[in-house]
C-alpha positions as CSV (number, residue, x, y, z in Angstrom):
1,X,-20.5,-21.1,-54.0
2,X,-18.3,-22.2,-51.1
3,X,-14.7,-21.9,-50.1
4,X,-12.3,-25.0,-50.6
5,X,-10.1,-23.5,-47.7
6,X,-10.3,-21.0,-44.7
7,X,-10.2,-17.3,-45.9
8,X,-7.9,-15.2,-43.9
9,X,-8.4,-11.4,-43.8
10,X,-4.8,-10.8,-43.0
11,X,-3.8,-12.6,-46.2
12,X,-6.3,-11.3,-48.7
13,X,-9.0,-8.7,-47.8
14,X,-11.0,-9.1,-51.1
15,X,-11.7,-11.3,-53.9
16,X,-13.1,-10.6,-57.4
17,X,-14.6,-13.7,-58.9
18,X,-16.2,-14.2,-62.3
19,X,-19.0,-16.8,-62.1
20,X,-20.4,-18.2,-65.4
21,X,-23.3,-20.7,-65.9
22,X,-24.6,-22.2,-69.2
23,X,-27.7,-24.4,-69.9
24,X,-27.7,-27.6,-71.9
25,X,-30.1,-26.1,-74.6
26,X,-29.3,-25.6,-78.2
27,X,-27.7,-23.3,-78.5
28,X,-26.5,-23.2,-75.1
29,X,-27.2,-19.9,-73.2
30,X,-24.6,-18.5,-70.9
31,X,-24.5,-15.9,-68.4
32,X,-21.9,-14.4,-66.3
33,X,-21.8,-12.3,-63.2
34,X,-18.9,-10.7,-61.3
35,X,-18.9,-11.5,-57.4
36,X,-17.1,-9.3,-55.1
37,X,-16.0,-10.9,-51.9
38,X,-15.0,-8.8,-49.0
39,X,-13.5,-11.1,-46.2
40,X,-14.5,-9.9,-42.7
41,X,-11.7,-9.8,-40.2
42,X,-12.1,-11.9,-37.0
43,X,-9.9,-11.7,-33.9
44,X,-7.7,-14.6,-34.8
45,X,-4.0,-13.2,-34.0
46,X,-2.5,-12.5,-30.7
47,X,-0.8,-9.2,-30.3
48,X,2.9,-9.3,-30.8
49,X,5.4,-7.6,-28.6
50,X,8.5,-6.0,-30.2
51,X,10.7,-7.6,-27.6
52,X,10.4,-10.6,-25.1
53,X,12.6,-8.7,-22.5
54,X,12.9,-5.0,-21.8
55,X,15.7,-3.8,-19.6
56,X,16.0,-0.2,-18.2
57,X,17.7,1.8,-15.5
58,X,16.2,4.7,-13.7
59,X,17.8,6.9,-11.0
60,X,16.1,6.4,-7.6
61,X,15.1,10.2,-7.3
62,X,13.1,9.9,-10.4
63,X,9.5,11.4,-9.6
64,X,6.3,9.3,-10.0
65,X,5.2,9.6,-13.5
66,X,8.6,9.2,-15.0
67,X,8.3,7.5,-18.4
68,X,11.0,4.6,-18.4
69,X,10.6,2.8,-21.7
70,X,7.9,2.3,-24.6
71,X,6.6,-1.3,-24.7
72,X,5.8,-1.7,-28.2
73,X,3.2,-4.0,-29.4
74,X,1.1,-4.7,-32.6
75,X,-1.9,-6.6,-33.7
76,X,-2.6,-7.8,-37.3
77,X,-6.4,-7.9,-36.5
78,X,-8.2,-4.7,-37.7
79,X,-11.0,-5.6,-35.1
80,X,-8.3,-5.0,-32.5
81,X,-7.0,-2.0,-33.9
82,X,-6.5,0.7,-31.1
83,X,-7.7,-1.7,-28.3
84,X,-4.5,-3.1,-27.0
85,X,-4.4,-3.0,-23.3
86,X,-1.2,-3.2,-21.3
87,X,-1.0,-4.5,-17.6
88,X,1.8,-4.7,-15.3
89,X,2.0,-7.9,-13.1
90,X,-0.3,-7.3,-10.1
91,X,2.1,-7.3,-7.3
92,X,3.9,-4.4,-9.2
93,X,1.2,-2.2,-9.9
94,X,1.8,-0.1,-6.8
95,X,5.1,1.0,-8.3
96,X,4.8,0.8,-12.2
97,X,2.1,1.2,-14.7
98,X,1.7,1.1,-18.6
99,X,-0.2,3.7,-20.3
100,X,-2.6,2.9,-23.3
101,X,0.1,4.0,-25.6
102,X,2.6,1.4,-24.0
103,X,4.8,3.8,-22.0
104,X,6.1,2.1,-18.8
105,X,5.8,4.7,-16.1
106,X,6.8,4.9,-12.3
107,X,3.6,5.5,-10.1
108,X,5.6,5.8,-6.7
109,X,8.9,7.0,-5.4
110,X,11.8,4.4,-5.9
111,X,14.5,3.9,-3.2
112,X,17.7,1.7,-4.3
113,X,18.6,1.2,-0.7
114,X,15.1,-0.6,-0.2
115,X,14.8,-2.2,-3.6
116,X,17.7,-2.0,-6.2
117,X,15.9,-3.9,-9.0
118,X,12.7,-5.1,-10.3
119,X,11.6,-8.0,-12.7
120,X,8.1,-8.4,-13.5
121,X,5.8,-9.4,-16.5
122,X,3.7,-6.9,-18.5
123,X,0.9,-8.5,-20.6
124,X,-1.0,-7.0,-23.4
125,X,-4.4,-8.1,-24.6
126,X,-6.2,-7.3,-27.8
127,X,-9.5,-6.9,-26.1
128,X,-11.2,-9.6,-28.1
129,X,-13.9,-8.7,-30.6
130,X,-16.0,-10.5,-33.3
131,X,-15.6,-9.2,-36.8
132,X,-15.4,-5.8,-38.3
133,X,-18.7,-4.7,-40.0
134,X,-20.7,-1.7,-41.0
135,X,-22.7,0.0,-38.3
136,X,-26.5,-1.7,-38.9
137,X,-25.3,-4.6,-40.5
138,X,-26.9,-7.9,-39.8
139,X,-24.3,-10.6,-38.8
140,X,-26.8,-13.4,-39.9
141,X,-26.6,-11.7,-43.4
142,X,-23.1,-12.7,-43.4
143,X,-23.4,-16.2,-41.9
144,X,-21.2,-15.4,-39.2
145,X,-23.2,-16.1,-36.0
146,X,-21.6,-17.8,-33.1
147,X,-18.3,-16.1,-33.4
148,X,-16.6,-16.1,-30.0
149,X,-15.1,-13.0,-28.5
150,X,-11.7,-14.8,-27.6
151,X,-9.1,-12.5,-26.1
152,X,-5.5,-13.0,-27.0
153,X,-2.6,-11.9,-24.9
154,X,1.3,-11.8,-25.1
155,X,3.6,-11.3,-22.2
156,X,7.2,-9.8,-22.0
157,X,9.4,-9.6,-19.0
158,X,10.7,-6.1,-17.7
159,X,13.8,-5.5,-15.7
160,X,14.3,-2.2,-14.0
161,X,17.5,-1.4,-12.3
162,X,17.2,1.3,-9.7
163,X,20.6,3.5,-9.9
164,X,22.0,5.2,-6.8
165,X,21.9,8.9,-6.2
166,X,23.7,10.4,-3.2
167,X,20.6,10.8,-1.0
168,X,22.0,9.7,2.3
169,X,23.1,12.2,4.8
170,X,26.8,12.0,5.5
171,X,28.1,11.6,8.8
172,X,31.3,12.5,10.0
173,X,33.0,10.5,12.7
174,X,35.8,12.1,14.6
175,X,38.3,9.6,16.0
176,X,40.1,10.8,19.1
177,X,43.3,9.1,20.3
178,X,44.2,9.0,24.0
């Protein structure tokens, strides 16, 4: 048996086929068998971000560790389930981070007078992965040797506006006329 087209786990996970064979004898003898096909999942889909652009504002006195926004992402590949990794653009990692759950958080104090706004990229990657199989299975048995461990990524833009808080000491100036 062979397939006429590529099988896709995300479309159909299982097939049940009935195979039948008969000989040329007289009378012909016929046999049938039911064939169960489980389509193994390979990492062939990139993660999908809910939005291409996230905009959020935060007061400048928010402490480090403040959750600003959830960056939502999904992956249709079962081999990537629970393996999504978020990363903030390198030059902003001293100010922002994204948790394993996708929460964008501050990692440092913000100061609107020094930096009133930020715009940076967040990348989500699926961690790669070959195929899903049961522990102890031999990949050669399935005829799936040589599957690459390709990692797929998706990127969104995050804009953070830092809102002002009255944190400057007031100065009183007295004018004296002569």
